[in-house]
C-alpha positions as CSV (number, residue, x, y, z in Angstrom):
1,M,11.8,8.6,44.9
2,K,12.4,8.5,41.2
3,S,14.6,11.0,39.7
4,K,13.5,13.6,37.1
5,W,15.8,12.1,34.7
6,Y,13.9,8.7,35.1
7,K,11.7,8.8,32.0
8,P,14.2,10.4,29.6
9,A,16.9,7.9,30.7
10,N,14.6,5.1,29.9
11,L,13.5,6.5,26.6
12,F,17.2,6.8,25.9
13,L,18.0,3.2,26.9
14,A,15.1,1.9,24.7
15,A,16.2,3.8,21.6
16,G,19.6,2.5,22.2
17,A,18.4,-1.0,22.3
18,A,16.3,-0.6,19.1
19,F,19.1,0.8,17.2
20,S,21.8,-1.6,18.3
21,G,19.6,-4.4,16.6
22,A,20.2,-6.8,19.6
23,A,16.5,-6.8,20.5
24,W,15.4,-7.8,17.1
25,A,16.5,-10.8,15.0
26,V,15.2,-9.6,11.5
27,N,16.9,-10.8,8.2
28,D,16.7,-9.3,4.8
29,L,13.4,-9.9,3.1
30,P,14.0,-11.3,-0.6
31,G,12.0,-9.2,-2.9
32,G,11.3,-6.6,0.0
33,P,13.0,-4.5,2.5
34,S,16.8,-5.2,3.7
35,V,18.1,-4.6,7.2
36,R,19.8,-1.1,7.4
37,Q,19.0,-0.5,3.5
38,L,20.2,3.0,2.5
39,N,19.8,2.8,-1.3
40,L,17.2,2.0,-3.7
41,P,16.9,-1.6,-4.6
42,V,18.3,-2.7,-8.0
43,G,15.0,-4.2,-8.8
44,V,13.7,-6.9,-11.3
45,T,12.6,-4.8,-14.1
46,K,14.6,-2.6,-16.8
47,I,12.9,0.5,-15.4
48,A,14.1,-0.1,-11.7
49,E,17.6,-0.9,-13.0
50,E,17.4,2.3,-14.8
51,Q,16.1,4.4,-11.8
52,H,19.0,2.9,-9.7
53,S,21.7,3.8,-12.2
54,L,20.3,7.5,-12.5
55,H,20.0,7.8,-9.0
56,N,23.7,6.8,-8.5
57,W,24.9,9.0,-11.3
58,M,22.9,12.0,-10.1
59,L,24.4,11.4,-6.6
60,I,27.8,11.3,-7.9
61,L,27.1,14.3,-10.1
62,C,25.7,16.4,-7.2
63,T,28.7,15.2,-5.0
64,V,31.2,16.4,-7.4
65,I,29.3,19.7,-7.8
66,F,29.1,20.3,-4.1
67,I,32.7,19.4,-3.5
68,A,33.9,21.6,-6.5
69,V,31.8,24.6,-5.5
70,F,32.8,24.5,-1.7
71,A,36.3,23.8,-2.4
72,V,36.6,27.1,-4.6
73,M,34.8,28.9,-1.9
74,F,36.8,27.8,0.9
75,Y,40.0,28.2,-1.0
76,S,39.1,31.7,-2.0
77,I,37.9,32.6,1.5
78,W,41.3,31.3,3.1
79,K,43.6,32.6,0.5
80,H,42.2,36.1,0.4
81,R,41.6,36.6,4.0
82,K,42.0,39.9,5.5
83,S,44.3,38.8,8.0
84,V,47.2,38.1,5.3
85,G,46.7,41.7,3.9
86,H,44.0,41.1,1.0
87,K,41.4,43.9,0.3
88,A,38.2,43.4,-1.0
89,A,38.0,44.2,-4.7
90,N,35.5,46.9,-5.8
91,F,33.5,46.0,-8.9
92,H,30.1,45.9,-10.1
93,E,30.0,43.2,-12.7
94,S,31.9,40.6,-14.6
95,V,30.5,39.5,-18.0
96,V,32.7,36.5,-18.2
97,V,31.6,35.3,-14.6
98,E,27.9,35.8,-15.3
99,V,28.2,33.9,-18.7
100,I,30.0,31.1,-17.0
101,W,27.3,30.8,-14.1
102,T,24.5,30.6,-16.6
103,V,26.0,28.3,-19.2
104,V,27.5,25.9,-16.7
105,P,24.2,25.2,-14.7
106,F,22.3,25.0,-17.9
107,I,24.5,22.4,-19.3
108,I,24.2,20.5,-15.8
109,V,20.4,20.7,-16.0
110,I,20.5,19.4,-19.6
111,L,22.7,16.6,-18.6
112,M,20.3,15.7,-15.5
113,A,17.2,16.2,-17.6
114,L,17.8,14.1,-20.7
115,P,18.3,10.7,-19.0
116,A,15.6,11.4,-16.4
117,T,12.9,12.4,-18.9
118,K,13.8,9.2,-21.0
119,I,13.1,7.0,-18.0
120,L,10.0,9.1,-17.0
121,V,8.5,8.8,-20.5
122,A,9.2,4.9,-20.4
123,Q,7.4,4.8,-17.1
124,K,4.3,6.2,-18.5
125,D,4.1,4.1,-21.7
126,T,1.5,1.6,-20.8
127,T,0.6,0.6,-24.4
128,N,0.6,-3.0,-25.6
129,A,0.2,-4.5,-22.2
130,D,-0.3,-8.4,-22.0
131,L,-2.3,-8.2,-19.0
132,T,-4.2,-5.2,-17.3
133,I,-5.2,-5.3,-13.7
134,K,-7.3,-2.6,-11.9
135,V,-6.0,-2.0,-8.4
136,T,-8.4,-0.5,-6.0
137,G,-7.3,1.0,-2.4
138,Y,-9.6,0.5,0.5
139,Q,-9.1,1.2,4.0
140,W,-7.2,-1.0,4.6
141,K,-6.8,-3.4,1.9
142,W,-6.2,-3.8,-1.7
143,G,-8.7,-5.1,-4.4
144,Y,-7.4,-6.6,-7.6
145,D,-9.6,-7.1,-10.7
146,Y,-8.1,-8.6,-13.9
147,I,-9.8,-6.8,-16.6
148,K,-7.8,-7.8,-19.8
149,G,-5.7,-10.5,-20.7
150,E,-5.3,-14.1,-19.3
151,G,-7.3,-14.3,-16.2
152,E,-9.8,-11.8,-17.4
153,G,-12.9,-11.6,-15.1
154,L,-11.0,-12.6,-11.9
155,G,-11.0,-10.5,-8.9
156,F,-10.3,-10.6,-5.2
157,I,-9.4,-8.6,-2.1
158,S,-5.9,-8.8,-0.6
159,T,-5.7,-8.3,3.2
160,L,-2.9,-8.6,5.9
161,L,-2.9,-12.0,7.7
162,P,-4.7,-11.6,10.9
163,E,-1.8,-13.3,12.8
164,H,0.4,-10.3,11.7
165,R,-2.1,-7.8,13.0
166,A,-2.4,-9.7,16.3
167,F,1.3,-9.9,16.6
168,S,1.4,-6.1,16.1
169,N,-1.3,-5.5,18.6
170,A,0.8,-7.5,21.2
171,G,3.7,-5.1,20.8
172,A,5.6,-7.3,18.3
173,K,7.4,-9.2,21.2
174,G,9.8,-12.0,20.6
175,N,11.3,-12.9,17.1
176,V,9.8,-10.7,14.4
177,P,9.2,-12.8,11.4
178,D,11.3,-11.5,8.2
179,N,7.8,-10.8,6.4
180,Y,6.2,-9.0,9.3
181,L,3.4,-6.9,8.1
182,F,3.8,-8.0,4.6
183,E,2.3,-11.4,4.2
184,V,-1.3,-11.3,2.8
185,D,-4.1,-13.9,2.4
186,N,-4.4,-13.3,-1.5
187,P,-1.2,-12.1,-3.3
188,L,-1.4,-10.5,-6.6
189,V,-0.2,-13.1,-9.1
190,V,1.4,-12.2,-12.6
191,P,3.4,-14.1,-15.2
192,V,7.0,-13.3,-15.7
193,D,8.4,-11.5,-18.6
194,R,4.9,-10.0,-19.5
195,K,4.0,-6.3,-19.5
196,I,1.5,-5.8,-16.9
197,R,-0.5,-2.7,-16.9
198,I,-1.6,-1.5,-13.4
199,I,-4.9,1.0,-13.2
200,T,-5.2,2.5,-9.9
201,T,-8.3,4.0,-8.1
202,A,-9.6,4.2,-4.6
203,S,-13.0,3.8,-2.9
204,D,-12.4,6.2,0.2
205,V,-9.4,8.1,0.4
206,I,-6.0,8.6,-1.4
207,H,-3.7,5.4,-1.3
208,A,-0.4,4.8,-3.4
209,F,0.4,1.4,-4.9
210,A,4.2,1.1,-4.7
211,V,6.6,-2.0,-5.2
212,P,10.1,-0.8,-5.1
213,Q,11.5,-3.8,-6.9
214,F,9.4,-2.9,-9.9
215,G,10.1,0.8,-9.7
216,I,6.7,1.8,-9.6
217,K,4.6,4.0,-7.4
218,Q,1.2,5.4,-8.5
219,D,-1.4,7.2,-6.4
220,A,-4.8,5.6,-6.1
221,I,-7.3,8.5,-5.9
222,P,-11.2,8.3,-5.6
223,G,-12.9,9.2,-8.5
224,F,-9.9,9.1,-10.9
225,V,-8.1,6.5,-12.8
226,R,-4.1,6.4,-13.1
227,D,-1.9,3.8,-14.5
228,T,1.5,2.5,-14.6
229,W,3.4,-0.7,-15.8
230,F,6.1,-3.2,-15.1
231,R,7.6,-6.4,-16.6
232,A,9.2,-8.5,-14.0
233,E,12.3,-10.4,-15.3
234,K,12.6,-12.8,-12.5
235,V,10.1,-15.2,-10.7
236,G,9.8,-14.6,-6.9
237,D,7.8,-12.7,-4.1
238,Y,7.9,-8.9,-4.3
239,Y,6.7,-6.6,-1.5
240,G,5.5,-3.0,-1.3
241,Q,3.3,-0.9,0.9
242,C,0.8,2.0,0.6
243,Q,2.8,5.0,0.3
244,E,0.2,7.5,1.0
245,L,-0.8,8.2,4.5
246,C,-4.4,7.0,4.4
247,G,-5.6,6.6,8.1
248,K,-4.8,4.8,11.4
249,E,-4.4,1.3,9.7
250,H,-2.0,2.8,6.9
251,A,0.8,0.4,8.1
252,Y,-1.5,-2.7,7.6
253,M,-2.1,-2.6,3.9
254,P,0.9,-4.4,2.4
255,I,1.4,-5.4,-1.3
256,H,2.6,-8.8,-2.1
257,V,3.2,-9.6,-5.9
258,K,4.0,-13.2,-6.8
259,V,5.8,-13.5,-10.0
260,V,5.5,-16.9,-11.7
261,S,6.4,-18.9,-14.8
262,A,3.7,-18.7,-17.8
263,A,2.8,-22.2,-17.0
264,E,2.4,-21.7,-13.3
265,Y,0.2,-18.6,-14.1
266,A,-2.1,-20.6,-16.3
267,T,-2.6,-23.2,-13.5
268,W,-3.2,-20.4,-11.1
269,V,-5.8,-18.7,-13.2
270,D,-7.6,-22.3,-13.8
271,T,-7.7,-22.8,-10.1
272,K,-9.1,-19.4,-9.4
273,R,-11.7,-19.8,-11.9
274,K,-12.9,-23.1,-10.5
275,E,-12.7,-21.4,-6.9
276,A,-14.9,-18.4,-8.1
277,A,-17.4,-20.8,-9.7
278,A,-17.7,-22.7,-6.6
279,K,-18.2,-19.6,-4.6
280,Q,-21.1,-18.4,-6.8
281,D,-23.8,-18.5,-4.2
282,D,-27.4,-18.5,-5.2
283,P,-28.9,-15.3,-3.7
284,N,-32.3,-17.1,-3.5
285,K,-31.0,-19.7,-1.0
286,V,-32.6,-19.8,2.3
287,W,-29.9,-20.0,5.0
288,T,-30.2,-21.1,8.5
289,L,-29.0,-19.2,11.5
290,P,-26.1,-21.4,12.5
291,D,-24.6,-21.7,8.9
292,I,-24.9,-18.0,8.1
293,L,-23.3,-16.9,11.6
294,A,-20.4,-19.3,11.0
295,R,-19.8,-17.5,7.4
296,G,-20.6,-14.1,8.8
297,E,-17.8,-14.5,11.5
298,K,-15.1,-15.0,9.0
299,V,-16.6,-12.1,6.7
300,Y,-16.3,-9.8,9.8
301,A,-12.8,-10.9,10.9
302,A,-11.4,-10.3,7.2
303,N,-13.2,-7.1,6.6
304,C,-14.7,-5.2,9.6
305,A,-12.7,-6.1,12.6
306,A,-9.7,-3.9,11.8
307,C,-12.1,-0.9,12.4
308,H,-14.9,-1.9,14.6
309,Q,-12.6,-4.3,16.6
310,A,-13.1,-7.9,17.4
311,N,-15.3,-7.1,20.3
312,G,-17.5,-4.8,18.3
313,K,-16.8,-1.7,20.5
314,G,-15.2,0.4,17.8
315,A,-12.5,2.9,18.6
316,G,-12.4,6.7,18.5
317,P,-14.6,8.0,15.7
318,I,-15.4,4.3,14.7
319,K,-18.9,3.6,16.0
320,A,-19.6,0.5,18.1
321,L,-21.5,-2.4,16.5
322,D,-22.5,-3.8,19.9
323,A,-25.6,-2.3,21.1
324,S,-25.9,-0.2,17.9
325,A,-29.4,1.0,17.1
326,I,-29.1,0.4,13.3
327,V,-27.8,-3.1,14.0
328,L,-30.5,-4.0,16.4
329,D,-33.2,-2.6,14.3
330,A,-35.6,-5.2,12.8
331,D,-35.6,-3.2,9.6
332,H,-32.8,-5.0,7.9
333,A,-32.6,-2.5,5.0
334,K,-31.2,0.1,7.2
335,Q,-28.0,-1.9,8.1
336,I,-27.9,-3.3,4.5
337,D,-27.8,0.2,3.1
338,V,-25.1,1.3,5.5
339,I,-23.1,-1.7,4.2
340,L,-23.6,-1.2,0.6
341,Q,-23.2,2.6,0.3
342,G,-20.8,3.5,3.3
343,R,-21.2,6.6,5.4
344,N,-19.6,9.8,6.4
345,N,-18.0,10.5,3.1
346,G,-16.0,7.2,2.9
347,A,-14.9,7.0,6.6
348,M,-17.3,4.0,6.6
349,P,-16.4,2.6,3.0
350,S,-18.9,0.9,0.7
351,W,-18.6,-2.8,0.8
352,K,-20.7,-3.4,-2.2
353,H,-18.1,-5.5,-3.8
354,L,-18.8,-8.3,-1.3
355,S,-21.3,-10.9,-2.5
356,D,-24.9,-10.7,-1.4
357,T,-24.4,-13.8,0.7
358,D,-21.4,-12.3,2.4
359,I,-23.2,-9.1,3.2
360,A,-26.2,-11.0,4.6
361,A,-23.7,-13.2,6.5
362,V,-21.9,-10.3,8.2
363,A,-25.2,-8.4,8.9
364,S,-26.5,-11.6,10.6
365,F,-23.4,-12.0,12.5
366,T,-23.3,-8.5,14.0
367,K,-27.0,-8.9,14.9
368,N,-26.2,-11.8,17.1
369,A,-22.8,-11.2,18.1
370,W,-21.5,-9.8,21.6
371,S,-24.6,-8.3,23.4
372,N,-26.6,-8.2,20.4
373,K,-28.6,-11.5,20.7
374,T,-31.4,-10.5,18.5
375,G,-32.0,-13.8,16.8
376,Q,-32.5,-12.1,13.6
377,L,-31.4,-13.7,10.2
378,V,-30.7,-11.6,7.2
379,Q,-31.2,-13.6,3.9
380,P,-29.1,-13.0,0.6
381,A,-32.3,-12.3,-1.2
382,E,-32.8,-9.0,1.2
383,V,-29.5,-7.8,0.1
384,L,-30.2,-8.4,-3.5
385,A,-33.5,-6.4,-3.3
386,E,-31.7,-3.5,-1.7
387,R,-28.8,-3.6,-4.1
388,K,-31.3,-3.3,-7.0
389,K,-33.0,-0.3,-5.3
390,L,-29.7,1.6,-5.2
391,Q,-29.0,0.9,-8.8
């Protein structure tokens, strides 16, 4: 018979193993979090460095004030205790004391406010940017659109690599990679020593775009546009995460920013433009079922499986696509409309940013995957027609 202490003891041992570090062989991630990190990172931007210095200076000041105030308190209590014959003084007020405890805190507040205000104002100065990028938060991925500067017109979705999600679903057993839950398929690429303006918004719920090494954190709010900026002074890979609780997959929407030289950035832009041109599908192209299913499987894995699951069964409030009436319906417009517009106030986000071919492919895939062996084929032209109706 197991003791009543069996479960608590197991929990205690598990916690001990976790904190001991013996169970995990994780190293510091350059440009990301460090093992047992306590302080802010120094960062690779002037703003981040100033934030780090301000934080340390404030901490020292607060510590000095704490020690001074409590030293006086404890000294007074001990020196004037009743047991050695002291009696409490009886007085109503002291002008000197009141002036001191008004003037001194005022001076302290000014000393703290001046440098903090200087940094805060600098953080919001997004003028004269070399490159402007719109960052859109989705449940649960990031969309990047280069809207001004070199690379203007480029846009893509950045998603956590499926291998990391699978590793997490398996309980993260074994050796955890140093970039665990940080590696994405399409990192945000920017040139070094250039002022990058980041415009944030969201398509569903509130997210927050944050990269500690750059000293930036800006909420991404549906229906609103906010902005921030950074100028990275060192090439490398830098990591962040959504810092606003945005749903059950909140831990799976990392930010990976790759800072490269000007020459490397120009090459990357040229490559991305060629890739974008190659992916420009003709919406009037007529696809065969095997070809569109192969494409639809990839689109589903990258965009839909996180919520609806790889088996199409859904989870909790997420509806199943396997045996779904809308998916099985021969009227393709019903499913296309859901994909384009979303449902339930953003619980099912809009996927209108996907191409007509990708939407047709994923619709065709769901109509023929699992037990949905309908044989139905959705063509891109159908998506284009439905998209025009909604404009």
